[in-house]
N, C-alpha and C positions, 0 to 999 in steps of 0.2 A: 427426422428420418433415422432409420436403423443404423446407417453407416456412421452417423455422428456419435454414437455411443461407444464406450470402451468396456472391456470385460473386467472382471474382478482381478484377474492376473495382471492385466495392463495397469490397472489402478494401483495395485500393490507395488509394481515396479516403479511407477511414476512417483509415488509418495515415499518409497523406500520403507514400506511398512510390511509386516507379516500378513500374508493373505488370510490366514485363519482369524486373526484379530479383526481385520476389516469386515470379514463375513459376519462375525458376531455383532459388530457395530450396525451393519445394515439390517440384520435380522431384528435387532432391537429398536430400529427406527431412528438411530442416531446418525445415520449416514444416508444421504439422499440417493436412492436407486430404485430401479423397477425391474421386475422380472419379465424377460422375453424368452418364450419357449422354455421356461423353467430355469433359466439362468439369469443371474444378476447382471444388469447393464447400467452404466453410469454416464450421464451427460457431462462433458467437461466443464461447461459454464456453471452447472449446479455444484460440481465438486470444488471449483475455484471459490465460489461464494461460501460454501461450507468451510473450506480450509481457512479463508479469511477470518471467519468468526472464531474458529478454533485457535488460531494463532494468537489471538488477543490474550490468551491465558498460558501460552507456551513459555517454557524456560529458554535460556540461551542455547542450551544443548539441543532442544527440540527445534528451535528456529534455525539453528545451523544445519540440522538434518534436512529441513525444507530447502534451504539455500542449495545444498549439495545435490539436490535432485532436479534443480532447474538449470537448463542450458539455454542461454540467451544470446542472440546476435545483436541485441540493442544495448546491453549493459556489460561492463567489465565484471567478470565473476568475482574478482578479488576486491574491487571497490565499486560496487554497483551504484551506490548513491552519488559518490564523487563523479562518476562517469556521466551521469544524467543531470547533475546540478551544475549551474553556471553562475558566476558572479552577478550577471544581469538578471537571473531569475530568483534573486534573494532581495527581499524588500523589508527593511527594518528602519523605522516603524512602518507598519502597514495601516494606512488610513481607512479603517472600516469599523463600523459600530454594530452591524447586524450580521447574522449568518449569511444571508444572501450577498451582502456587500463584500464580505470576506471572500466568498467564492468568485464573485465578479472581479474583484481586484486581483486575486491570484491567477485567474485565467488571463487577465490583462498582463500581469507580470510574466507569465509563461510565454505569452505572445511576443515578448521582446526578442525572442529567438527567431521569429518568423516561421516557426515550425507548427504553429497552431493554425491550421488551414480553415477550420470551421469553428470559431470561438463560441458561437451560439449553440451549436450542437454539443460541444464539449461541456459548456456550462449546464445545459439541460440534463445531460447524462449524469453529471455530478450531483445536481439537485435531486434527480430521481433516486440516486443511490442513497442519499441522505434521508429520503422519505422512508425507504425500506429499512435501513438500520443506520443510525447516526454513527459517525466515525470519531467522536470525541472520547478521549481517555480521561481518567480522574486526575492525572498529573498535570493537566493544563495543555496537553498536546492533542491535536486532531490530525488525522491523515485522510482528508477527503479524496475521493477518486471515483471514476465511473464504475458501474457494476461489471461492464463488459469492456474489452479492449476497443480502442478507437482507431483502427488502422486507416480509415478513410478520412478522418478529421485531423490527423497529425502527420507531419512530415517525418518526425522521429519521436521517440519516447522522451519525456521531460519530467523533471521534478522542479517545482517552485516552492519557495519557503517565505513565510512572512510572520511577523509578530505584531500584534495590535497594541495600542496604548493601554488597553484595559481588557479584562476578561469578558468573553461573550458567551451567552447561552448557545451551546452547540450540540446539546443532546447527550452530554457525557453522563455516566452513572452518578447517582447521588446529587444530581443537579449542580455538579461542579462546572465552573466556567473554564473556557479555553482561550488562550491568547497566542499560542504557537501553532502554526498550521503548515503542514507539508502537503502540497497538492501533487498527487502522483498520476501522471497521464502516460499510459503505455499502449503500444501498438499490438502487443501479444500477451497472452496469459502467463507465460513462463517469466518474462521480464517483470511483469506485474507482481507475481508471487516472490520472485527474487528480491525485489526492492522492498516489499512489505516485510519480508523476513529480516532483511538487513536493518531496516529502520527500527523494527521491534528490538533487535539486539542492541542497537545504538542507544535507544531510550532506556535500556536496562543498565548501561554503564554507570557506575557510581559517580554522582555529581554532575552528569552531563546535562540533565534537564535544568537544574539550577543555574549552571553556567550559561546555557543557551538563553534562559529567561533574562539573565543580567547583561547579555551582550548588547552594547549600546548602539550598534549600527550594522548595516548590511555586510560590510567587509569582515568584521569580527565574527558575525554569525556564520558566514560562509566558511571561514577558516576553522571554526569549532566543529562544524558538521563534517568537513572533509577530514580533519584530524581524527575524529572518532571513527569514521569509516575506515581510514587507513590503519588505525590501531588494531581494529578487528582483523584486517587483512594480514597484518604482521603477526598476530597471535595464532593464525591458522596453521 
Protein backbone atom coordinates (compact mmCIF):
# COMPACT_ATOMS: atom_id res chain seq x y z
CA UNK A 1 0.00 0.00 0.00
CA UNK A 2 1.09 3.52 -0.71
CA UNK A 3 1.43 4.56 2.94
CA UNK A 4 4.05 1.86 3.47
CA UNK A 5 6.49 3.59 1.15
CA UNK A 6 8.90 6.39 2.00
CA UNK A 7 10.09 9.31 -0.12
CA UNK A 8 13.58 10.02 -1.42
CA UNK A 9 13.99 12.75 1.19
CA UNK A 10 12.99 10.39 4.00
CA UNK A 11 15.37 7.74 2.72
CA UNK A 12 18.27 10.21 2.59
CA UNK A 13 17.59 11.22 6.19
CA UNK A 14 17.25 7.61 7.33
CA UNK A 15 20.53 6.55 5.70
CA UNK A 16 22.43 9.77 6.39
CA UNK A 17 23.24 10.03 2.69
CA UNK A 18 23.08 12.85 0.15
CA UNK A 19 19.70 12.93 -1.61
CA UNK A 20 21.28 13.62 -5.00
CA UNK A 21 23.60 10.62 -4.77
CA UNK A 22 20.73 8.33 -3.85
CA UNK A 23 18.71 9.67 -6.78
CA UNK A 24 21.57 8.79 -9.12
CA UNK A 25 21.72 5.27 -7.64
CA UNK A 26 18.00 4.60 -8.09
CA UNK A 27 18.03 6.04 -11.62
CA UNK A 28 20.85 3.63 -12.49
CA UNK A 29 18.93 0.68 -11.06
CA UNK A 30 21.36 0.18 -8.17
CA UNK A 31 18.79 1.05 -5.51
CA UNK A 32 15.34 -0.61 -5.30
CA UNK A 33 12.56 1.90 -5.84
CA UNK A 34 9.51 2.63 -7.94
CA UNK A 35 7.93 5.76 -9.30
CA UNK A 36 4.53 6.79 -7.98
CA UNK A 37 2.96 9.84 -9.62
CA UNK A 38 6.38 10.73 -11.05
CA UNK A 39 8.17 10.56 -7.70
CA UNK A 40 10.50 7.87 -6.37
CA UNK A 41 9.09 5.79 -3.54
CA UNK A 42 10.88 3.11 -1.51
CA UNK A 43 9.61 0.17 0.51
CA UNK A 44 11.41 -0.11 3.87
CA UNK A 45 11.78 -3.91 3.66
CA UNK A 46 13.41 -3.69 0.24
CA UNK A 47 15.75 -0.94 1.45
CA UNK A 48 16.74 -3.00 4.48
CA UNK A 49 17.59 -5.99 2.28
CA UNK A 50 19.53 -3.78 -0.16
CA UNK A 51 21.47 -2.18 2.69
CA UNK A 52 22.31 -5.60 4.17
CA UNK A 53 24.00 -6.59 0.93
CA UNK A 54 25.76 -3.24 0.56
CA UNK A 55 27.13 -3.40 4.10
CA UNK A 56 29.08 -6.56 3.35
CA UNK A 57 31.61 -4.40 1.50
CA UNK A 58 31.51 -1.34 3.77
CA UNK A 59 34.52 0.08 5.58
CA UNK A 60 34.49 0.69 9.33
CA UNK A 61 33.65 4.35 8.73
CA UNK A 62 30.72 3.48 6.47
CA UNK A 63 29.39 0.92 8.95
CA UNK A 64 29.67 3.48 11.74
CA UNK A 65 27.54 5.86 9.67
CA UNK A 66 24.86 3.16 9.39
CA UNK A 67 25.00 2.63 13.16
CA UNK A 68 24.55 6.31 13.85
CA UNK A 69 21.37 6.47 11.78
CA UNK A 70 19.63 3.67 13.69
CA UNK A 71 17.66 4.40 16.84
CA UNK A 72 16.68 1.22 18.65
CA UNK A 73 14.63 0.48 21.75
CA UNK A 74 15.83 -3.14 21.80
CA UNK A 75 19.61 -2.69 21.83
CA UNK A 76 22.08 -0.42 23.59
CA UNK A 77 23.42 2.02 20.98
CA UNK A 78 26.90 1.95 22.55
CA UNK A 79 27.22 -1.86 22.83
CA UNK A 80 24.39 -3.35 20.76
CA UNK A 81 25.91 -6.82 20.45
CA UNK A 82 26.70 -7.10 24.15
CA UNK A 83 23.18 -5.97 25.06
CA UNK A 84 21.52 -8.77 23.04
CA UNK A 85 24.06 -11.54 23.63
CA UNK A 86 23.89 -13.61 26.81
CA UNK A 87 26.28 -16.22 28.23
CA UNK A 88 23.55 -18.83 27.78
CA UNK A 89 23.15 -17.97 24.07
CA UNK A 90 26.78 -18.84 23.29
CA UNK A 91 27.63 -22.46 22.51
CA UNK A 92 31.21 -23.57 21.83
CA UNK A 93 31.53 -26.12 20.49
CA UNK A 94 28.27 -26.27 18.56
CA UNK A 95 27.48 -29.86 17.63
CA UNK A 96 26.30 -29.51 14.04
CA UNK A 97 27.61 -30.82 10.74
CA UNK A 98 25.26 -29.38 8.12
CA UNK A 99 23.85 -25.95 7.35
CA UNK A 100 20.39 -26.90 8.51
CA UNK A 101 21.62 -28.48 11.73
CA UNK A 102 23.67 -25.33 12.47
CA UNK A 103 20.54 -23.21 12.17
CA UNK A 104 18.40 -25.65 14.15
CA UNK A 105 21.01 -25.73 16.92
CA UNK A 106 21.37 -21.94 17.02
CA UNK A 107 17.61 -21.43 17.27
CA UNK A 108 17.63 -23.92 20.14
CA UNK A 109 20.49 -22.04 21.82
CA UNK A 110 18.63 -18.73 21.41
CA UNK A 111 15.57 -20.43 22.90
CA UNK A 112 17.37 -20.87 26.23
CA UNK A 113 16.26 -17.32 26.99
CA UNK A 114 12.59 -18.34 26.66
CA UNK A 115 12.20 -15.38 24.29
CA UNK A 116 11.82 -17.44 21.11
CA UNK A 117 8.07 -17.91 21.17
CA UNK A 118 7.73 -19.63 17.78
CA UNK A 119 10.98 -21.54 17.06
CA UNK A 120 9.60 -23.27 13.96
CA UNK A 121 8.59 -19.92 12.46
CA UNK A 122 11.97 -18.39 13.25
CA UNK A 123 13.87 -21.35 11.80
CA UNK A 124 11.86 -21.26 8.57
CA UNK A 125 12.39 -17.51 8.23
CA UNK A 126 16.17 -17.98 8.56
CA UNK A 127 16.18 -20.87 6.08
CA UNK A 128 14.19 -18.78 3.60
CA UNK A 129 16.70 -15.93 3.94
CA UNK A 130 19.59 -18.30 3.24
CA UNK A 131 17.89 -19.46 0.04
CA UNK A 132 17.69 -15.87 -1.21
CA UNK A 133 21.27 -14.95 -0.35
CA UNK A 134 23.63 -16.99 1.88
CA UNK A 135 25.09 -15.12 4.83
CA UNK A 136 28.54 -16.75 4.93
CA UNK A 137 31.70 -14.64 4.68
CA UNK A 138 35.08 -15.72 3.33
CA UNK A 139 36.71 -15.39 6.75
CA UNK A 140 34.81 -18.36 8.23
CA UNK A 141 32.05 -16.30 9.85
CA UNK A 142 28.36 -16.38 8.92
CA UNK A 143 25.57 -14.14 10.21
CA UNK A 144 22.28 -15.96 9.53
CA UNK A 145 19.09 -13.99 10.15
CA UNK A 146 15.51 -13.68 8.86
CA UNK A 147 14.92 -11.38 5.92
CA UNK A 148 12.21 -9.52 7.86
CA UNK A 149 11.83 -8.70 11.56
CA UNK A 150 9.98 -11.27 13.68
CA UNK A 151 8.01 -9.26 16.27
CA UNK A 152 5.33 -11.93 16.70
CA UNK A 153 7.75 -14.85 17.08
CA UNK A 154 10.11 -13.23 19.59
CA UNK A 155 9.68 -11.82 23.06
CA UNK A 156 12.80 -9.70 22.57
CA UNK A 157 15.65 -9.36 20.09
CA UNK A 158 18.42 -11.93 20.59
CA UNK A 159 21.88 -12.82 19.31
CA UNK A 160 23.14 -16.39 19.57
CA UNK A 161 26.68 -17.50 18.72
CA UNK A 162 28.21 -20.90 18.07
CA UNK A 163 31.37 -22.44 16.61
CA UNK A 164 31.35 -25.89 15.08
CA UNK A 165 34.09 -28.52 15.29
CA UNK A 166 34.90 -28.10 11.60
CA UNK A 167 34.04 -25.86 8.67
CA UNK A 168 30.65 -26.29 7.01
CA UNK A 169 29.53 -25.33 3.48
CA UNK A 170 27.33 -22.30 4.12
CA UNK A 171 27.32 -20.53 0.76
CA UNK A 172 30.32 -18.27 1.39
CA UNK A 173 32.15 -16.78 -1.62
CA UNK A 174 34.81 -18.92 -3.29
CA UNK A 175 33.32 -21.99 -1.61
CA UNK A 176 34.98 -21.11 1.67
CA UNK A 177 33.78 -23.06 4.72
CA UNK A 178 32.26 -21.45 7.81
CA UNK A 179 32.63 -22.51 11.43
CA UNK A 180 31.64 -19.37 13.39
CA UNK A 181 27.98 -18.38 13.37
CA UNK A 182 26.12 -15.35 14.75
CA UNK A 183 22.36 -15.82 14.64
CA UNK A 184 20.68 -12.40 14.68
CA UNK A 185 16.99 -12.36 15.60
CA UNK A 186 15.42 -8.90 15.84
CA UNK A 187 11.93 -7.57 16.36
CA UNK A 188 12.43 -4.42 14.26
CA UNK A 189 14.50 -3.27 11.28
CA UNK A 190 16.47 -0.56 13.07
CA UNK A 191 17.77 -2.95 15.71
CA UNK A 192 18.54 -5.44 12.94
CA UNK A 193 20.64 -2.94 10.96
CA UNK A 194 22.34 -1.61 14.08
CA UNK A 195 23.46 -5.11 15.07
CA UNK A 196 24.61 -6.06 11.56
CA UNK A 197 26.64 -2.85 11.28
CA UNK A 198 28.30 -3.40 14.67
CA UNK A 199 29.06 -7.05 13.91
CA UNK A 200 30.60 -5.95 10.62
CA UNK A 201 32.86 -3.53 12.48
CA UNK A 202 33.80 -6.15 15.08
CA UNK A 203 34.80 -8.61 12.36
CA UNK A 204 37.14 -5.98 10.90
CA UNK A 205 39.07 -5.56 14.16
CA UNK A 206 42.65 -6.82 13.67
CA UNK A 207 43.07 -10.34 15.04
CA UNK A 208 39.48 -10.70 16.25
CA UNK A 209 38.37 -13.49 13.92
CA UNK A 210 41.50 -15.55 14.61
CA UNK A 211 41.09 -15.11 18.36
CA UNK A 212 37.43 -16.11 18.19
CA UNK A 213 38.29 -19.18 16.12
CA UNK A 214 40.80 -20.27 18.74
CA UNK A 215 38.53 -19.65 21.76
CA UNK A 216 38.23 -23.03 23.51
CA UNK A 217 34.82 -22.67 25.13
CA UNK A 218 31.60 -20.69 25.42
CA UNK A 219 32.77 -18.46 28.26
CA UNK A 220 35.93 -17.34 26.46
CA UNK A 221 34.01 -16.73 23.25
CA UNK A 222 31.41 -14.63 25.06
CA UNK A 223 34.10 -12.52 26.71
CA UNK A 224 35.95 -11.94 23.42
CA UNK A 225 32.80 -10.80 21.63
CA UNK A 226 31.78 -8.47 24.46
CA UNK A 227 35.27 -7.00 24.77
CA UNK A 228 35.34 -6.25 21.04
CA UNK A 229 31.93 -4.61 21.18
CA UNK A 230 32.89 -2.48 24.17
CA UNK A 231 36.21 -1.53 22.55
CA UNK A 232 34.33 0.03 19.66
CA UNK A 233 32.08 1.83 22.13
CA UNK A 234 35.13 3.25 23.91
CA UNK A 235 36.64 4.40 20.60
CA UNK A 236 33.49 6.33 19.64
